[in-house]
Each structure stands twice: as C-alpha cells, then as structure tokens.
N, C-alpha and C positions, 0 to 999 in steps of 0.2 A: 532325606527329602528327594523326591523323584518328580518327574513330569506326571501330572495326574489327568490331563485333558484326554478324554476318550477319543477325540478326533486325532490326536497325535498317534495313538496306538493303531487307529484304523489305517493310517498310512505307513507307520513304522513296521508293523508285522510283515506286510508284503514286501517292503523295502529290504528287510533283513533276509527274508527267504530268497528274494531275487539276487541279493548280494552273495549269498551262500552258493547258489547255482553258478553264478559267474566265477566264483573263486575256484570251483571245480573244473572250469573250462567249458562247461556246457552252457550255452547261451551267454558267452563271456561278454558280449557287447552290452548286455542289459545291466551289468553291474553299475555302470556310470549313472543309471537312473535313480539309484538309492538315495543319494543326497538331495537331488531335486524333488523327489517324491516326499521325503521327510520335511523339506523346506516349505511344503504347503502348511505345516503346522508350527514349525520352529525356525529361527534364523539359521542360515546356512552354516556359520561357524559352529553353532551348537549341534546341528545335525551331524557335522563331520566329527565333532568330539565324542558324541554318543556312539557313533559307529566304530571309532578307533579300537576300543577293547574287543568289540565283536570281531573286527578284522583280525586281531591277534589270535583269537580262538580259531577262526577259520583258517588262518595261515598255518597254525600248528597242526590242525587236522590234515590240511592239504600236503604239508611237508611229510607228515608221517606216511601218508598213502602214496606219495608220488616222488619222493626224494631221489630214489634210484633211477628214475626215468629222465632226470634233468639233462639238458645239454650244457655241460660245464664250459666248453669253449665259447659258446654263445653268451653265457652269463658273464664270463670274464670280459667280454666286449661291452656288454650293456650295463652291468651293475654300477661301475664307477660313475658313468654319466647320469644314471638314474638318481644316485645320491646327490650329485651336483644339482640336479633339478629340484630336489627337495629343499636344498639350501636357498636356491633362487625363490622358491615358493614362500619360504619363511621370510626372506627379505622383502618381498612384494606383498605379503599377505594383507597388511593394513592399508596398502595403496590402491589395490584393485578391488572394485565392487564385485559382489557375487554375480551380478548380471553381466558384467564385462567378461568375467571368466567363463560363464556359461555360453555366451555368444562366441567367444574364441574357440572353445572346445567343440561346440556344435558345428560351427562353420568349417573348421579344419576336418572334422570327422566326415562331413558330407562331401567336402572337396576331395579327400583321399578316396572315399568310397566311389565317387563318380569316376575318378581316374581309373580305378581298378576295374570297374564294370565296363566302362566305355573303351578302355584300352587294356584289356587283360594281358598279363605277361605271357610271352610265348613259352612253350614247354621247354625249349632249349635256352631260354634266357638266363644270363648269369645272375647270381644272387645280388641283391642291392649292395651298394657301396658301404663299406664299414663306417665311413664318416656319417652317412645318413642314419645308420643304426645308433650312433652316439647322439646325434641331434634329436632323434625321435625318443630315445631313452631319457634324455634330459627333459624333453617336453612332457613325457609321461610322468617323471618324478615331480615336475612342477604342478601339473593338473591333478595328480594324485594328492599332493599336499593340500591344495586349496579346496578340492571338492571330491576326493576319492574317485576321480574320473581319469585314471591313468591308462585304462585298457585300450581305448581307441588309438592314441598316438603310437604306442609300442606295437600294437597289432599290425600296423601298416608296414612295419619293417619285418616282423617275424612271419606274417602270413605268406609272403612270396617265397619264403624258404621251404614251404610245403613239408613241414615236419609232420610225422604221424600225430594224430590227435593227442595221444597220451604224452608224448614227448613235448609237444607244444604246451599242453596244460601244465606239465611238471615244471618246465622252464619258466613259465609265467608265474607259477606258484612261488618259486624261489625268488624270482625278481621282486615281486610285490611284498613278499614276507620281509625282505631286507628294506625295501622302501618304507613300508609301514612301521617297521621298528625304528627307523630314523626319524619318524614324526613325533615320537613321544616327548622328548625333551623340548623341542620347539613349541609343541602344543601346550605343555606345562608353562613355558615362558610366556606364552600369549594369554594365560589365564583360562584356558579351555578345559583343563583337567580339574574339575571341581566336584563337590559332593553330589549335586543334582545330576550332572551329566553321567558320572560314574554309577550312581545309584540306578538311573534309568537304563544304563547299559546292562547292569546286573539283572534287571527284570526281563530284558530281551534276550539275555544270554542263552537260555535253553533252546531258542530257535536257531542259534548259529550252526550247530552240527547238522540240522535237518537238511538244509539246502545243500550243504557240502556233500553229505552222504548220498543224497539222491543224485546230485550231479556227477560224482565220481563213478557211480554205477552206470549212469547213462553214457558218459564219455568213453568208457571202456568197451561199450557194445555198439555205439553208433558208427555207421560207415563214414569214412573220411569226407566224401563229397557232401553228405548231409551235415556233418559237423561244421564245415566251412560255410555252408548256406545259412545255417542258424547263426553263425558268428556275424555274417554280413547283415542279416536281418536285424540282429541286435544293434549293430552299428547304425543302420538306417534309422531305427526308432530312437536310439539314443541321440544321434546328431540332430534330428528334427526337434526333439523335445528340448534339448539344451539350447539350440538356436532360438526357439520360440521363447524360452524363459529369459533369454538375454535381450530380445528385441521387442517383446510384447509391450504395449502401452501400460504404464503404471495405473 
C-alpha cells in the first residue's frame, strides 16, 4: 500500500529533487524545504518518514563521490554533538508540534543569516569557537530528526571556516549520513517505519540519484563565491518559509 493522492506526488517529486541537490552541496539551504513542501499533502511526521529511505540512498551516493574530500578533524568535533541532537529530537518529538519546530528553525535561520550579512566576518577573523560548533551541531541533529532541516544550523558554524566547496560538501555529506543513520531505530520506535511510508519511498526512490548527480557535477565546477551566494539564498528562502509555516494563522 502506498500514498495514491496525485496531489502528494505533485509536491513530493520536486521535494525529492530539491533534497538531492542539497545533499550534493549545491543549493544546500533548499533541502530544509523538502518536509514543509511535502507537508502540504501529508502530516509532517509521515513526510519525514517517507524521506528517510531516500536520504539513505542520497547519503550513500554522496559518500561514494565525496568521501575522500571530507575534513576528518572537523567531523571529529561535530559528529558526537550531532548524534546527541538526534537523541534530544527523539525525546521531544511527541512534545513539540511541527509548527513550533518550523518557527524555531526558521527564526534561527533568518537571525543567523542577518548577523552574517550585516556583520560579515573579517578576512583575518579567527575561526568560530569550538563550543559553538558543538552547540550548532547538536541543534542541527535535533532539527534534522524532527524535520530533516539540519542544514541551516550547522551551516552557520562551517560557513565561516571558508572551506573549498567540495570539502564543505563532503564534510556535510558525512555528517548528515551519520545523523540520518541514527534516526532509523527511533523512527521505528515511533511507529513511522510502516508499509505505506516505505512503499511510497520505493516509488520515489528512482528520483533520489538524479538531484545528487546533478548537484555533484555543479558543485565541482561552480566558483566558490557563487557557491556561497547560492547557499545564502537557500537559507533566506528556507528561513522565511519555515517561519511562515510556524506562525501563519490556522
């Protein structure tokens, strides 16, 4: 049994392609829009569950293409905190509404983006504090668990490090592959891994490699300045959409 509503697939297909592009690093901020877009047709928890197997496919493709380019030292700092964030997300999953989480993620995204645009870091500025990296990685694990929206928080720690686009993309690919793998058992515990959701994922699965393939090709050829401009644009659109989803009248 699968979701049969044509309206669902009208939003799910672009959501999966958008997510694939973001997993490659190209247009990374846009990936957080996938769950809100699919939530136009199904509840947020169901949208997150349907996307989880597709994320696993995308993660595998991203790791294959980018594993050697990762920043191992940075991952050693961020990954443990990211996993702690998924545990917090699991503990609070049934207590926080989807609207509350959307408003939180959207508001934080726009706040961080405004700080970065209005007060850009100096060229000789030191890297952000390691404790901030842990806090934002945990926040990313939390928002990734509840809405697959982990990109914006972690981005605001990694962006000021000014990594080359491929290294940035590879590091984020490994980080989120681990975070997404940590979601399977909690999602099953919450009853989200069922026949309908997994069957619907299987229908959408052929789309998973398309966005990743296109994004990897683009991220290897795009200039660094343009890469980060696209990332900031994605954060602006994502933050605005999520904040609207959280605050709009019912």
